[in-house]
N, C-alpha and C positions, 0 to 999 in steps of 0.2 A: 331438166341442169341438174342432178343425180340420175346419173343409168347405173342397169343393174351390175357392173362391176365394183361401184364405189361400196356395194352391201354385199357382193361375193367377197372382195378383199377381206372385209373385214372379217367372212365366218373364220376366211382363210388361215388369220392372224388368229381367231381365234382358236381352230381346229388343233393350230401348232401348238400350241400354251396345254394339249386336254392329253392327260397322262394316259400311258397306255393302257390296252385292252378298257375300255372308258368308252363310253357316249352322253349325252349331253339333252335336255329341256329347258328349256323352258318356256314363258307363256305368255299372251298379248295379255293386257287388258279385259275387264270383263267392263261392260255399259251399266250404270248403276240410276237406280231411281231416282227422274226429277218428282213426276205427279202420277196421277192413277196410271196413266197406258204412257206416260213419255220418260225418256234418258233422259239422265244429263247430255248434252254434247260430249263427244265421248275422247276422250285424250289418253295416245297410244304410249303401253310404259315406252319407253328410252331403249331399253337396252333390248328388249324384241324389235323397234325401231333402226335399231341400229343394225342389226343384225341381218333385217328383210327390209326395209323400205316399203310397209306395207300397214295399212291404219286397219284393221281388222279385228274386231272383237275376237275373244277366246281363241285365236288359235293357237298351235303348239308353234316349235321349230326343235325337230330333234334330228340331233347327229353324231355322227361319229369320225374317225378317224377317216372317211372315204369317201363318206355319203352324208346328203343332206334327203331330209324330207319336212311340208307344212302340211300339216292336221286343221283340216274346217270344223269349227264347231258344227253341228245341228242345227239346222233356221227353220220355223215354223213356214206353212205354207202362209199365215202371213205377212209375215215377212219381206218374204220371197214374191209377197205382189203389192206389198206398200212400197218395200225399197229397190225389187229386184234383185236376183238371184246371183250368183257370185262368178265370175266373167276369169272364167278357171285360165285363160290366154294372157287378159291383163294382169294375172298374178303374178304368172310364171316372167312376161315382161319387164315387171317393175325386181319384180326380187333377184329373180337368174336362179329360181330351184323350178325345178321340173317333178318332181315326183310329187304330188299334192295328195292327201287322201280324206274319205272322213273321217268321223268319230271314232267308228267302229271300226277300221282298216287299222288308229294309230290306234286302239287299243290292242289292238294283234302285235302289233311293229314291238307295241313296247316289251310285249313278254318276250317276243323273239331278242329281242336285245338286250332281257331282262337272262335271257339261258348263254347266252352267247358271250358278253363282257361283265368282268366278277366290276362294273364302280360304274355307279351313273351323276354328274353333274348335279346339280341345283341353283336356285337362287333361297339365298336363305328362306327359309320361315319367316313371314311376314306376322306379327303380330296383329289383333284386330282393327287394336283402337291406338295411335297415340299420343301417347298420357303429353308429354311436353310441349307437342302441336296442338291436340286439345282437334282431332277429325281422328275418322274411319279410314281403314286404308281399304284401298281397292283387295278384293275379293277369290282374288283371279287363282297368284300365287297358292295363297293356302288351298282352296279347289284342288288342283290339279293337283299338289304330292300327297290330300289324300285318293283323290286318285289313287297318286303312283302305290301309295300305301294298304289300299285292297288290291292289287296284285300280287303283292307277295314277291316280292322278286327276291332274288339270292345275292343282292349286290352292296356293293358299301359306297355313303353316300361325300360325296365332295361339292363344296361350293362353288360356285361360277362369282358369286360378288367379284372377291378382289380379282381378281384375270380379266374381266368385265371391264374395271374401270385402273386395270394399267393400260390396258388399252386407250378409253374412253378421253383419262384426264392427258393423252401425248394428238392435238388436232392436227389432221394433211390438212395441203392447202386449203384445196379443197372445202375444209371445215373453219377456216379459218375466212375465207370468201363469203359461205351463208355468214357469219357470226359476222362477217366487217356488213354483207350489207343490211341485215336484222340493225346494225346500232345507224346505217346513215339513214333507214325509216323514226327510228325513234328519233334523234337528229331534226328530224323532216317537226316532227308533232313539235319538241321544244321550239323549233324557230316558228311554228304558225303560233305556241302560246307567248311569249315574245311578242309578237304583231297584234294580238288581241290584252294584253296582259294588264291595260287599266281599265280595260270594259267590263273586267270578270265583281263578278257580284257575289257566284258561287262558286263552292268546285268542284259541282260536277258541270259549271260550263267547260273549263278546260277539260274535263275529261269526252265530254262532247267532241273538245276539237281535236284529242290527242285519236280519238276511236277513230272520225271521220279520216285521218293519215297513217293512220294503219289501216282500213278494211278496204280503203280505194288500193291499195300495193297484194290485194292479195291476203295481208298479217293477218296475226293477232294475238292478243298481247302475250308473255312468255311467263305475266303471277299478276295479280290482283296488284292494281295500279293505285299506288302511291298520291295521294294527293294532300296534302295535308298542309294548313292555313291557319296560322296564329297559335295558341298553345295547343292546337293539333298537331306540329308540327315536332313538341317533345315525346311523339310517338314514333316509335320507328316502320313500325307494321300497323299505320293508321291505312283501315282503307272503305270506312265508310263514304267520306268524297261525298259527301250532301250540306257539307253546314257551307254559314256564310261568308265571305272573305270582308277584310274592312279593309279602309286606310291604312298604310303602315304594316302591315302584314307583311312578317315573310312569308314563304310557301315551300316547302319540300314535296318538289317530283318525283317522285320516283319510279319508270317505267324504263319497258323496254318489251323489243319488237319482235315477234317469235317466229321468220322466214326457214321454210324449209325442214322443220323440228327446230332450230339451233337457235338459241336467246342473244336479244343483248339486254345489259340491264343499267344503268344509267344512275342518275340523280343530278340533279341544280338545287340549288335554293334562286327561287325568284323574290323579284320582292316588290310589293305594289305599292307603289309613291318611292322613295328617296330616299335611305337608311343613314342611316350615322351615327355620329357615341360608342356605346355600348355594343349597338345590336351590330354595327359598320370591323368594328375591332372582333369582334367574333369571328365575324366572317370571312374575314381577313385571315382569320389562326387556322379553321377549320380548312383552307386553304392550301395555306400556307406546309401544315401538316401533308397533304394530299402532294401536295410539288415533293416536300423530305422524302417521303414511304413510295414515288416510285423510280426516282434517284437511286434507290439503294437496291433496283428491279436486277436482276440478274443470275443464270446457273448458276447456284452453289449454296444460294440464300436460303437457309434450310424454315418455312411458313412458319413457323414455332419462335424464328429468328426476327424474323416480320413482323410478328406481331407487336414481340416484345417490347421490340425497339419506336414499333408509332404507339403505344404505353406510354411509353418511357416518353415520348413527345409532349406526348396527350396532360400529361401528369405534370412535365415542368411550363408546360402552356397556362394550367391550368391557377402554377402556383404566380406568376408574371399575370395576372391575369385577377389577384386575388381572390379566387373562390375557394383554391385550396392551401393551407401549409403543410412546409416538408415532412407534419407527422399522416399531413393526411392518404396516405396511399393507397389504402382503405377503400376507399371511397371512387376514388376515378370513375366505377363503373353505375354509380349515381348520376354521370355526366356522359357517360359514353361505355350504352350497354352493353355495345355488340365487338366481332371483330375486323378486319380492319380488310381483307381479301376471303375472297372465297373460287375453289372452282368454277369457271363457265364455259356452257358444251349445248348441252342438246335440255339440263338442264339447267334452271338458270344458280339454284347452285347443284352444280353439278358432281360425280364421281371423279375420288382420289384420296390418295395417302395424307394427308397433312399432317405426320410425321417428318413427311420425306425434306428431299430440297427439290427445289426448285428447275426445269427440265427446258432445253428449248421445246416447242410447240405447245406449252400449258395454255391456256389460258385462264386467267383471273382477272377479280375485282381489285379495286382500288376505292373503300370508302371510307372515308375515318368522317364525324360527325361529334357533333355537342349540342346538349339537351339541356335546355337549362329550363327548369321546373319551376324554378319559383320568380324567374323573368317572364316566362309565359311564353317562352320563341326557343324555335333546335334549329342549325345547319350541319346539314351531311350534302357532302360532295360529293360523284360516283363517276370512275370511270370503267372501259375494259382495257387489258393489257394482255399481248405476246410475248411469254417469255422465246426473245433470240438467242443465237449461238455464243455473245458474249453481252446480251445488257438487255433491252429489251425495247417496245415498241407500242406505242398507246396507239390504240385500234378505235378513241372515238374523241370528236373533239368538235365538240359543243362549245361558245368562249363560256370565259366565269366573270360573265358582269351583270349578275342579280337581273338583268330582263332590263337592262338602262341605259 
């Protein structure tokens, strides 16, 4: 569905952004240990895949203004025997790269290019641990830069991050098509949930049905699914997904299929049984803010303005609901702790500049929510939106009916 021209065009666009007298190196992700002799399922670095289409661990992509090389990591005899050897013809066919080198040849190439050019483009060096998110980062980029430092090249470094982000934030029609396919699969999972909604007794039963829809279509989860019933729905990133669901619970289902590496990200709030009164009022309030936010979207609107306008809408809604007063603006984040939008693409929270205005070709989410700890429930509604020449186009279309 995506041929080598797709990836070659991405490399050409990046090559045209490289400074004169420069070359660049980017690495694939490394495998990470799960058990004593088993790795976690491999997930490729999005920038590397964007430029090559290859799901190969620890490979390097090297480019200058004219040529492209792929350097493959050394493999053990055990890997070759149990997993198969590199298929060079297939690698070239997928990526459109004809110069394929082994690890030692790659080191020699780096030395040669380091003598030839004055500048080298690299991704920003990773920290080993992300304190905010609470996880260890893939070591591949850090290891690559240690290797380059050991070569003692007389070159000045520049960062590739912003160059790649500027390319990736504007989606081609093929990329939009992949995202729409991921959205369609996700909405099929919502449909299956809706059909079985009143029979569920546990959150993991919903996840089992979601898995069934995704995996039958050669898809998988773009992120850990959030299936938050009852009081767990006040936690925007709850992922335990194994608690009992009771009658009259609201259940936030925040899921996204991944198709050809492109992600969907949708949320619906379902009801086990009918809801009315205060719960129904909160749901309708979130839906109204969701619709108002989508109506705002058009080229030229800044992300900062979008976030501020939605924040103000939520503040006014909390006042109408008599949850806050005019003097309580600083408390809004207690009820609405996340942003209303983020870029969407190869990553669920995709790369892009949040200090700029919206431009045609950007794909973003709209996801207002309210989380009421004292009342023991939350509501979130999320859709995926393409910014067009004059306005926007809603890419997701699953109804907002609480499953009723």
